[in-house]
N, C-alpha and C positions, 0 to 999 in steps of 0.2 A: 504493499499500500504505500504510494507518495505522500509526501507530506502535505501536499496541496489537497489531498482528498481527505485528509484526516478530520474527523469531527472534533471540534474545539469542546474539550470536557469542562474547562473552567475550573474554578475551585482553588484553594489553597491547601496544600499537602505539606505536612510534616514527616519527614523520613528520619526515623532513629535506627542507627545501625553502627556498630563499632568498627566495621570494616569500609574504609573509605572508597574502595572501588565499587562496593554495592551501593553506596550512597550516590556516588557519580553516575552510575549506570541508571539508577531510578530517576535521578535529577534530569538527565539527558533525555531519557524516554518521555516522562511525563510532561516535561517542559515542551516537547514537540507537539504534545496534544493540547497546549494552552494552559496548563497548570502553573500556578505559582508556587514554588518549592522553598520550603526551609529545611535545614538538616541539623541534626544533632548526633554526636559520637557516643552519647550514652544516656541513661534514663534521668540522672539529675540535670543534665543539660537541656534535655527535652522539657523537664518540668520548669525550668527557668526561662525558656522561650514562651512557655504557656502562661507565665505571668504577665507577658507583654503583648503575645500575639495569640489569637484564637483561630486555628486552622479549620478548615471544613472536614479533613480527613487525617487520621495518623496511621502510617506505616511502621510498625514496631517490630524488629528483629527479636526473636525469643532469646536466643542464645547470646548474652552480651555479659561482659564482667561486671562485678558489683551488682547492681540493680538490672535484674534480667527483665525481658519483655513482659512476662506475667506480672512481676511486681509493679512495673510501670503502668500497665493497663488498669491494675486495681486501684493505683494512686489517682489516675486519671478519672476513673469512674467515681471515686470517693469524693471529689470535689464538685459542689453544684455548678461552678462556672464552666467546668469542661466535662460534666458527666454526659452531655448529650453529643459529644464529638465522637463520630464513629471510628473504631479502631481495628485495623486489619492486621492480623499477626502473620509475621514472616517467619517461617521455619523450615528447616532441613530436616526435621523429624517427621515421620509419616504415622506415629503412633496415635491411635485414636484417643488415648488417655491424655496426651498434650493438647490435641484439639479441643476436647471436651473441657479441660481445664481452662483455655482461653475463652470459651464460651461462657463459662460459670462465672468468669471474672468480668464479663461484659463485652467481649470482642464481638463484632458483628460477622466476621469472615477471617479466613486464613488463605495465605499463598505459600506454596512450597517453593524451596529453593531446589535446584536451579530454576530461574525464572523463565517462563513462557511468556514472551512479550504480549502476544494477543489475549492470553488469558488474564495476565495482570492488568492490562488496560481495561477489559471487560469488567473485572471486579471493582477497579477503581471508579470505573463509569456508573456502575450499579450503587456503589457507596454514596458517591457525590449526588446521584439522582434522589437516593433515598433521604440524604441530608437535607437537600433543597425542599423535598415534599415535606419532610417533619419540620423544618422551618417555617414554611408557609402555613402549616397546620397550627404549630404554635402561635404564629402571629394571629391567625384567624381567632383562635381560642382566646388570645388576650383581648382581641378587639371586641369579641362577644362578651366576654367576662366584663369589659369596662362599660359596654352599652347595657348589660343587664344591671350592672351596679347603678349606673346613671338612672336606668328605668326604675329601679327599686327605691331609689332616693326620691323620684318624682311621685311614684305611687304611694310611698309612705307619708308624704306631704299631704296626700288626699284623705289620708286615714289618720288624723291627729288622735292622740291618746288622751287629750285635755279633759279633766273632769268636768262634771257639771254640778254646781251647787244651786239647786233650786229651793224654794221655800219647803214644800213637804217631802222632798226626797233629794238624795244626791246619787249620781251616777260617776262610776270609775270604769277605765277601760284598760286592757293590755293586750297588746297584739305582737306576736312573734311569728314571722314567716319563716318557713323551712328553707327557702331560697332567697335571693335577692329580691324576687318578685314573688307574690303571693295570690292566692285565690280566694281569700276570705275578704268579705266587705262588711263594713258597718257604719252607723252614724247615730249620733244624738241630735234630734231637730227640735230646738225650742221655738215655740208659737206664742202669739199673745194670749192673754187671759190665763196664763199658767198651763196651757197645753202642751204636749210633748210627745215626740215619736222617737222610739228606740228600735233599731234592728240589727240583726247580725244575720250574714249570709254566707254560705260556702259553696263556691263553684267546683264542680266535678273536676278531676284531673289536676295535674301540675304543669307548670311551665308557662310559657308565655301567653298562649291562647287563654287559660283561666285567669291569668292576671290582667289581661286586657278586658275580658268579659267582667271581672269584678270590679274594675274601675269604671266601665260603663254602667254596670248595675248601680254602683253607689251613687253616681250622678243621677241616674234616670230615677231611682228610688226616692233620694232625697227631695227632688224637684216635685214627683208626685205627692209626697207626704205634705209638703207645703201647699200644694195646689188643691188637694183633694182630701185633707184631714177630715172635714166634716162629713165626707161620704163613708168613712169606715175603713178599716184594714182590709176587708174582702174586696171592696171596690179598687183600693189601691194596688193589692196584689194582682187583680185582673188585669189592670192597665200594664202593670209591670210585666206580666206574663205574656200579653199580646205584643208589646215592645220588643222584648227579648226574643221572642220567636220569630218576629219579622226580620230581625238582624242575624241571629244565629241559626242558620238553618242546617243544624248538625245534631242528630240524636245523642251524640256522645257528650254534649256540653248542657248542663242545666244547674240550677242552683237550689240547695235547700234555704229556706229563710224563715225566721221567726220575727214578726213585726208586732210590736206593742205601742199602743196608742194610750196615752194617759187622759183620763177624764177628770178634771178637777173638781166638777160639781159632786161626783161620786166617790172620788179617791180611788177609782178601779181602773185597771189597765185592760184595754180591748185587744185581745191578742189574735193573731192569724198565723197558724203553724203550717208552713209549706214543706212538708217532708223534713223538717228539721228536729233536732233533739229537743224535748221538752225542757223549759227552764226548771231549775232547782230552787227549792223554796226553803228557807229556815225561818222560823219564828220562835222567839223566846227559847232559842236553842234546841227547837225540836223540827225535825224535817216535815214538812207538808207536802202531801202530794199535789201536783199540778192537776187542775180539772181535767178530766177525760171527755172524749167525745167529739172534739173539734179537729180541724186540720185538713189538709189537702195534699196534691201532689207538688213535687218541686218546681219551682219558677223556671219557665222555658221548656219544660219536658215535651217533647214532640208529639205524643199521642194525648187523646182525650179532647174534650171541647175547647173552643178558642177562649171561653172565660169560665174556668172550672170551679171557682170559688164563690160561695155564698154566704149571706149573713148567718146562716144556720151553722157554717163551718167555724164561725168566730168563737172565741172562748172569753169569758169575762173572768178576770182574776181580780178577786178581792185582795186588797193589799193593806191590811191593818198596820197601824203604827208599829215600828220596830221590826217589820219584815224584811228579811234579805232575800233578794231575787238575783240568781245567776243565770244569765245567758251565755252560751258558749258554743264553739264549734267542736266537730267530733275528733279534732287532733288532741283533745284532752282526754276523752273517753276511750279512744283507741290507741292511746300511748301505751307501748308495751313494756313490761316490767322486764329490766335487764338481767334478772336472775332467772325468773320463772317463765318468762315469755308471755305472761297472761296479760290481757288488755286490762287497763284501769277500770272502765265500766262505770255507769252512772252511781252506783251505790257506793263505790270506793271515792268517787269524785265527791259525792255529797258528804261523806265523812270527812274528807279533807277540807272542804268548804266550811263545815261547821268547825272545824279546827283552827281555821284561820280567823274566823269571825270572833273567836274569844281571845285572840292575841292582841293585847293593847298596842304593840309596836307594829302591827300590821296597818299601816296608814293607807297605803295602795294595795287593797284586798285583792284584786285581780292578779297584780304582779306578785303578791305573796303566795298565791294559790299556785301559779306555775312554778314558782321556786320550791314550794313544797312537794310538788310533784316530782321535780328533779331531785329533791333531797331523798324521797321515797323510792329512788331509783327508777323512775319511769322515763322513758326516752321520748321526750315531748319535741325533740327537734326534727322528727321525720315528717311531720305534717304541719301545716299551717295551725297556729293556735290563737283563738280571740276569747278573751273572757271579759264580760261586762257585768258588773254588780249594780244593782239598785237597791239603796237602803232608804226605807220609808222611815221619816224622822218622827220620833216620840214627841208630841205637842208639848208634854211635861218637861221636855229637855230645852224647849225654847225660852230663854229669858228675854230675848228681845229681837224682834224682827221688824223692819220699817224702811221706808224711804226718807232719806235725810237730805235735806237742802244743802247744796255745796256753798255753805256759808259758815265762817268762822264761830258765829255765836251759837248757830244750831250744832255744830261739831262739839262745842265746849259743853253745852247743855246735855248732849247725848252721852259723852264720855263720863260725865258726873252722874248720870242715872244708871249707867252701866256699873260704875264703882259701887253705888249705893246697894244695887241689886245683890252683888257679890258679897259685900260686907254683911248683908242681911243673912247671907247663907253661910257666914262664918269664915269665908275665904279671903283674908286680909291681903296675902301675897298675891293671890290671883287678882284681887281688885286693883292693886296698885299696877301691877304689870299691864292689865288690859286696858285701864284708863290710859296709860303711857302710849300703848301701841295704837289705840284708838284715835287719841289725839294726834300723834305723829302721823299716822297714815292718812287721817281725813284732812289734816293741815296741808299735807303734800298734795292731795287732790285738789283742794281749794287753791294753792298757789300755783300748780304747775299743769293741771289737766286741761286747762282752756275752758273749763266750765264755769258758768256763773250761778249766782243765787237762784235763778229760775230753774236750773237743772237739779236733778236728784241722783245721789248715790244709795244704793241698797245694801243693808247690813243685816246680818243675822248673828246672834250670840247663843251658842248652845252650851249647856252645863250638863257635864256627864259626871258619873261617879269617879272617873280617873282623871278629869280635867275639863277643859274649856276649848271650844273652837269658835273663832272670830272670823266671819267672812265678809268682805267688802267687794262690791261690784260698782264700777262706774263706766261711763261711755265716753271718757276724755280720750286725749291724745294717747296714743299707744306708749307704754312703758318702754324705757330702754333698759332691757335686762342685762346689759354688759356689766353693770356695777350691782346687779342684785345679789351677789355672793359676799358682799362687803361684811367682814366680821372683825375688822381691825381699824382703829381710828388712823388718820393720816391722809385718807383720800378726801375728795370734795364731797362731804357727806350731803350737801343740799345742792348738787349739781342738778341742772335743769332735766337731764334725762334719768339720773337715778332717784330723785325725789325723796331724798333723805332716807335711805333704806338701812343705814347703819343701826339706828336705834332700835328699829323694829326687829331686826335680825337677831339682836342681842337679848331683847326682851323676851321674844317668843321661842318656845322650844323647837318648833318645826314651822317653816314658812313655805308656801307653794305660790308661785305667780304664774299666771297664764293669760294669754290673749285668745279669748272665743269669740269668733265673729267680730262685732264692733265694740266688745266689752272687756275691760281689765278686770280680771278675777284674782283675788289674793285671799288666801287662807292662812289663818295664824292658829297654831295649836299650842296650847299651855298644859303642861302637866302639874298636879298637885304636889 
């Protein structure tokens, strides 16, 4: 074959051989095929070159003094920076044990001495082609991984885990996806006059398609709740079912869903269960069964009528003060115990949920529940997991709940009333700390929120056996939380963005600050 007709192999090749004639022969031969050659006379010299140059292929002689080719191959494969470089062992031995040893150490091929030029070129050609293919695949995987990570960040921003502090109940959320992107969907929709909608959904399957469907479902369901709350959950689920089926024409994809609408007049939750696990209920430390008889098929399922849900499928959940409600996806109940292989199941989940409820340190109960599942050796990372807790507030725990004018005199009067209420309960330390935090927080709203005396902020003061919680909600300028973790003097404590956070951080035992929709929400916890 003439030089002019030879294919250009390309690639950078490192030749390691203690015999100079062999190195010169390989260099001349492979250079004539367009390869860029490096050479080393022994293993240590080759490793030194690899610190500065990363070839596409290494030809390593087996029989070398000091570090032989097997040791060199092992050292190359042991380093992450060089582990993916293919190594061809060059050997005068024909014993299968030697060839097997090279493969065990990570070599991809071998060539026997004396060389056959055509065979050597073909093996080098195959090795370089495989390297280019692997590099392209690795580049594609990195790009896809980066895009999935970005998609996951965008999707997670659509599913904030911010709690809701309403008058008669609180809602908390914890979401963990098994991948960068996930197939669970949820939302808490607040509406005028104390109405509220809460839902959780789980799209079938895993990967990009379920994640996109979950994101679409979230946007659609939340809009439908806002538009058709008065029509009830069956109507909303029918509309959602029709819209999902119109877009997703694939029987493999559907979504189980539990939708609950709060009726402030009765204090009941009107629920529609579309093939989803029933909520778990705990009241006064005792598990309560969810009312039976309601429910329907999953959202978007391809068979059945266009509007499969009726009002008769709805369930009225009476929710007395003190009740705890857990909405969840089956990633929790189907989590497998890593020792026994058994699923967690609803009964075990109910037991763990009740255990979390009596833990005074479990401020975020859904997060604490997932942590407890892991502590109990359940593998919760193999599926998306969403937990939503609704706690119905005991009226006897509410010391104060009102709308307060954004005005210094109104703030001072309210803080004084709080102090008197707590002093009347014999809690002098709490009285002093809560008055200090109430004054400091409300004063910052007055000074920095952009609101005036004609505007209102909402507050709620709860008194529990283990302490107090004080919640403020205002519709002013968004808090700059960059200074929200201040705990040491020295920073600008009254900066326009921080709004004087230092004193409140030190006086309260635990502080949570959120921006939900157009509202700033701050919760202060005080232990006795």
